[in-house]
Steps between C-alpha positions, in 0.01 A plus 500: 500500500736460210771390743301207636400379155860492393599286798210257475568440132867437577406226746342301225733573214847421630693208363466194722875465550513845658354585838211700360423673828852633533521613139157662518549686825854610420410621152209688651722663760763591242266632233215651699683673786601816324402720790609283794838483670665175586456310824741603772744690279776487759493118504354386172642723234285589204287209380218695337564677172306788359330439169180452309270205534568398141868431562625142514753504785729222605404275787602632837665171586757568228588847631727503802400758760768748591539344846627175355790677333636626831786321678432271792503660842655300786301691764202264512725193518698650788178591681362147472833351602531733800143417603586129499796569733275710723240220515776258600619722785147557629427126494813431703411779741140382541582130545846503665464161670341312213726267301234477230481879476880517474504250212220686317682831540816343358298350212362841410840667502643219287209542258582871469871433444433233239255728323764769470765252383281336234381840383849647472722209393498360148714218364729602212394426141134467601245693297198488730282806447324556831332336797180309436332171575730241346379387159272799437573776249566865575187594307297342783593793727431871503807693393646712776844631586507263800346152498413509872698190596575632850127544566439145378744339739483720810172694529271213606758363752536852645122519538497158669767608747309825560188300583699267724650791694158666521342185647791447739464855631130444561349292776482185286702210638535125463464309173342800327843656450636180343236522226647830386852366534409215266356752251823699524705194417272416207527854363882480520485169313285662231749787475775243452303368203518844338879500547504165319317652203729806503806278479366261236359774277841674489730203466307206355310612194269247333336520162352162412339334797132430554336719761383203705861389540613850594236515774585149619871584522421823689285314752769235544774759551291695752441180699871424479579844643267427792666163561846655503396782733318255727814285522685816602245535784319796350119533530463331843119517493449401137702185565222388735243510221405196288650483153179571313487849658833598342422323172161669465644844575776465242276355229241774546771767516680396183176446309375845598827661388492336157126531449476870583816586303379327184130590510519862616794606286644847556266560795768455771865554562699205630479637855125565488443149365699354791305702759167393354598131474638491854184661640278252317718210616471602865121516464486167316716327761275623779194376310676166449573468873145597597354243263724215615443589865125486443530159333735374775722372221835586655654584832645850496678683784258635757562863409381431143169364626394836635193608305528849350235765549184487285618814319821326394302196386281722281807679366662171395177366350418816304844568352586141413139437399491777238822360351343154492200647315735634233664159460181292492315733266800572276357317192189718502693818584740440212210433264339827605824682422533337158146604415580858602799497266291399200311782321131416477475611136727213399269244656268303270234501771508831696203402715656168590828684571330726753306212653820302553655793689193518722499125565873501585441790740206314657718193556773716657261670742325176595833320529632771731193477719524121511867504601437763767209313656600141434876513553623812676197527728515132599872524579445804723208328671715194567780706654281757673248248631225744409304611194727767347218709353312517828827579677561798270147631549527470877844662490374801302175552689666454838588868495325805359846642423560223247170566328575872477850432371360271230257770387778759509736291286235407243391863471858626460583248228172560315539877499860470383402280206220738402740793531757346269239385249388860474859609444553239228179589319564873525870467403596743774867584535601288800855366483573132535708567810206681663266211417730243657582702812132571555452132579803506731338783694165318489669198658610713794155650547332159481741273685642705789157552664425131449828394657463732800137405562519124439829346388356147491224603262762681292695172482201312356401788270846509345488126429159528334596813304824351362317184395232706329756712312683188378167364372434830321844468340394157373193659345704781346787300360285218364228744380223309675160624387353749585751677731837418346531779244356766731749406771779508246409847378471636854825352633695600190475860618733429792793324334862598545824370350510204741178354356681344205369146546162348424365574847426836663655476846522854635161496675565149634838606635345809658243293688754232591745761628235661720379161623840346574563698819149417627532131416836478680335626821772694673467594866566866418235730351778648288589162354138412426432823313841524334397352165196723461682817602809426293304459177210734571707793625873449456508359149223732378658818630844397371354463152288816502760732657792348312321528168387857550781658699790257464823645361783302664511135394661212682801359319410208277125558511233739377354547848560826681631603840194724544275198453696304759470783752125514435484123562670535838301801621158373389556152646618637835204739517253230401639253753491761778136579424411129486666428835321793664165387357564152637575646844846340521719809483590471866625141457778603261817652638707768332766239423243282323393797289866564413542138390183518296623817330820316410292216349297749297820651360628155401166417337503830310850424370385156392199651322727744321751238388284193437414378153242254633131577531466742794155375591645155569846540653474821703224381740672162533822677594371749757292249701789279622715806560236645732454163672874465550576850631191675638 
């Protein structure tokens, strides 16, 4: 129990100008983990030092992990670049007679070429120190050997092309395909915005300019890029849209880039920030179109008036809604955090101090409920033309399978939490790597049966679960009474060297990575389960085998060849078992299995060479590759 007391006290005693949660949890990990090994030794280096609890160690954020001292590896950049060329060829092959498809394929290849040029070429006598959102400081980003710029410009467009090819190969015809073509063009435009920031951050350094002007200039330049490309007859479908569509997308995109970079400092690399902002922008644009269509405010092309499925409507409402809750309740959340940073013994009125924390928490809970019912729920009802809460109940109780799955998931999560609480209280010797990979394995056990039995219910469950985890992160970070400190203590047991910012993202990335392949709805069972299997089996086995048996390391990284082989074998075995359980083994030819094996090898190489968060980029990489080739 001494461990918990130390952490709880640290939450209330840290200087306000420091992020007390980070200092507390990192000091606890450094000073209290004398018997534990570090998380994923082959990837993370040593971030936990042996010592007594009375030592006063330095903050982890000031100690560079061993991985960051390694030279950059070009392998991941070449893999992303080659995948963009592959997506271009498949788009041309799938839509050989489409002029629009030809222009979009050319746009993607030009985006890849420009990314390489901007990344590689530097003007003489320029002292730019890395790629980032223009006008932000390097301290806003997590330090890694590679900033992930190639992911930021190309990964979302590759996914969009993968989805377009997947839909084209299905039985969908007519205007439905043009909706995905428009999304592809928008994603390429967003990738072009990242190239703009790469260029400006390297060659046009600014020191004294108000942030509002920096954002305004960025928005103006991004709109100028669109105008120039439109004049060059790029983006044939986007040119049919009204101006407010483009303006809204660019304003939201640039605001999300700057807001996330400055608020969640050191939580993301440049590439991860770009992926997150582009994903949010695509969701926000779809919500914008749905709202304006419902109000009959504008006249959009016919293919944009197609109403999405109820599951997609709930996904948009839940993810954007939980972000809106954070924005609207930010004054109360920030006040709760300030109270947590003030030691109670310094207060002149301890009882009033505790009462204020309880009242702030009450306002936060009631405010959340009010926003959910009065804003998010009403929007869904307007779009869905049905009471959303009754729809969910009917959806769940329409099948006994969904009820049993719900009970199964709740039971699995509850037992896991009880199990780890017993470990924490008993101080049993379970390594950090084992703790983290346990939840990867748990994801496989929980989500694969759900996906095979009812993929639509899995889609909705992922949306609800991600929203719930983000809300729990609000409670943890802002120390909302009474759950904040308990959540902080529990989640602090699973940190690795990438959790250097104020937020704990590993569990959110894990859920998002598993959910992404289900949300994208591929026509292949392999594509749909790729995210779950990649993280639950491939990534887990690579870490466990590589850490225990690894001897031969890849050049320029701490990851091992043995771990990569384990990734490939476990993912192929898991996919084979999943396909047989789904009864679709006969539908896949030997050539398709050969192509899938090639994709798994590429994904394993990317996992071994990438400095980005595996839980985020690996599932987002394998899904379009499967959709393009298998």
